[in-house]
C-alpha positions in Angstrom: 114.8 86.7 99.9 113.2 88.9 102.3 111.6 85.2 103.7 114.5 83.6 103.4 115.7 86.5 104.7 113.4 86.5 107.4 112.4 89.8 107.2 108.6 89.2 107.4 108.1 92.7 107.8 109.6 93.4 104.0 107.9 90.0 103.0 104.2 91.0 104.0 104.9 94.8 102.2 106.2 93.5 99.2 103.0 91.2 99.3 100.6 93.7 100.0 102.4 96.1 97.1 102.0 93.1 94.4 98.4 92.7 95.6 97.5 96.3 95.4 99.1 96.4 91.4 97.2 93.6 90.7 94.3 95.0 92.0 94.8 98.0 90.0 95.6 95.5 87.0 92.0 94.3 86.8 90.4 98.3 87.2 92.7 99.1 84.4 91.5 96.0 81.8 87.7 96.8 83.0 88.3 100.4 82.3 89.7 100.6 78.9 87.4 98.3 78.0 84.4 100.5 79.3 86.3 103.3 77.4 86.5 100.9 74.2 82.5 100.5 74.3 82.1 104.3 75.1 84.5 105.3 71.9 82.3 102.6 69.4 79.1 103.9 70.3 80.2 107.3 70.2 79.4 108.7 73.8 82.8 110.9 74.0 81.5 112.3 77.5 81.9 108.9 79.0 85.0 108.2 76.8 86.0 111.4 78.2 85.5 110.7 82.0 86.5 106.9 81.8 90.2 108.1 80.2 90.5 110.4 83.5 89.8 107.8 86.1 92.2 105.4 84.3 94.8 107.9 84.2 94.1 108.9 88.1 94.3 105.0 88.6 97.4 105.2 86.6 98.7 107.5 88.9 98.0 106.0 92.0 100.2 102.7 91.0 103.5 105.3 90.7 101.9 107.3 93.6 100.0 105.2 96.1 100.6 108.0 99.7 99.1 110.7 97.0 96.2 108.6 96.0 95.3 108.2 99.8 94.9 112.1 100.4 
């Protein structure tokens, strides 16, 4: 719709948001797998650190301005 209406600034913003969320999704997948492996090897300190990273990354997906600060 943004392109059809020739609102190219909005179209770029939407594309950038989609790209950012795709990247975050890939990072979350990797971190979740690392956490699963840490738990299975009973490395609970690593699992805890990964959990914190995952929570932080999820927050940045919903509040990108806060993550940039």
